[in-house]
N, C-alpha and C positions, 0 to 999 in steps of 0.2 A: 901935089903932095904937101907935106908939112915942112916945118923948119924948126931949128933949134932957137930957143930964147933963154934969157937969164932971169926972167921975172915970172911970177904967177900972175898972168893977165886975167882979165875979166872972163874971157871965153873959157879958159881952163878952170878957173874958179867956179863958174857957173855949171860947167859940165860935171865937175866933181861933187858939188854941193846940191845939185838939183836932181830930182827924180830918184830912181832906184838902180843906177848904174853900179855894178860891182867893180872891185879893183883887185888886181894881183899885186901884192907887195913882195918884192924880192929883197931878201937879206942875205948876209954872208955869215956862215958859221965861223967858229974859231979856227977851224982848219981851212977855211977859204971856200968851202962848198957853198953853192947858191941854194937858197930855200925860197920857195914861192908859197904865199899864203893868200887865199881868196878872202877878201874882206869887204865890209861896208866901208865907204869912204866919205869924207867930208872936206870942206875947205872954208877958210876965212879969207880976209883980204890979203894975207901974206903967206899962208902956210896951207899945205895939205894936212889933213887931220886924220889920224888913225887911232881908234880906241881899242885897247886890249887889256890883258891882265898881266901883272908883274911875274907870274909863274910861267907864262907861255914862252915858247922858244923864240918867237919873233922878238919879244922884248929883250931876252937875254942876248940875242944876236946883235941888236943895235947898241947894246952896251959894250960889245967887243968892237964893232965896226958900225958907225952911225950912217954910213953911205947906204942908200936904198934906191931902188927903182920901183916906181908905182905906175901900173898900166891900168887905165880905166876905159872900159868899153861900153858902148851904148847898149842898154838891155834890149831895145828894139831893132837895132841894126849894128851887129858887131864889127862891121867894117868902119864904123865911126869910133875913134878912140883917141886917147891921149897917152903919152908916156912921159913921165917926169922923173928925171934923175936928180936926186937931192940928198940932203943930210938931215938926220934928226938933230934939231938944234935946241929942243926944249921938251918939257913934259909937264903935265898937271895931273894931280891926284886928288883924292877926297871928293867933296861935293861937286867940283867942277867936272871931273871925269865921270862921276856917276850921273849927273843930270845930262851930260852930253850923250851918254850911251842911251839913255831913255828917249832923247830927242831923235837920235839917229834910228833907233828901233821903231819909233812912231813913223818916221819917213819910209822905212823899208817894210814894216809889217803891220803898221796901223795901231800898235799897242806898245806900252812901256816894255822894257827889256825884261824878259821873264826868266831867263836862265839864272841858276844860282851863281853868285859871285864866289869863285873859289879862293881868290887871294885878295887882290886890290885892283880896282880899275885904274888905268893910266891912259891919258890922252897924249899921243905923240905928235909933235909939231915938226913937219918936214919942210925945210926951206928948199926951194927949187934951185938947181944949178943950170940945168938944161931941160928943155921941154920940146917934144915933137907931138904934132897933132895931125889927125886926118878927120876933120869935122865937116 
């Protein structure tokens, strides 16, 4: 089985940033209820990256409680997965968030992001605290 770690190591980064693996992002509401959102996922050398819009509930939730859990499963073998418990420690908006959603969309769909932007794109940076893997 896997083990817990305190850093975003290369295996976890590559699993989250490669291919078309989906993620379940779990946030907490103001009342403490857990909410899980199925998302596209990305990573850089330090953070898991989630791109959303500022009007969406997941963004409002992390404003209340920045602690999240992200589970990413292998699109071809769901028994291979990672779970990262972490904290949203930063965000980017504007051109950085917009160009990121286009890159992410090309990875998942083969084309730029086509859905209308309803508010403003925001890229959330999640710093890992613990990680569990079964790769």
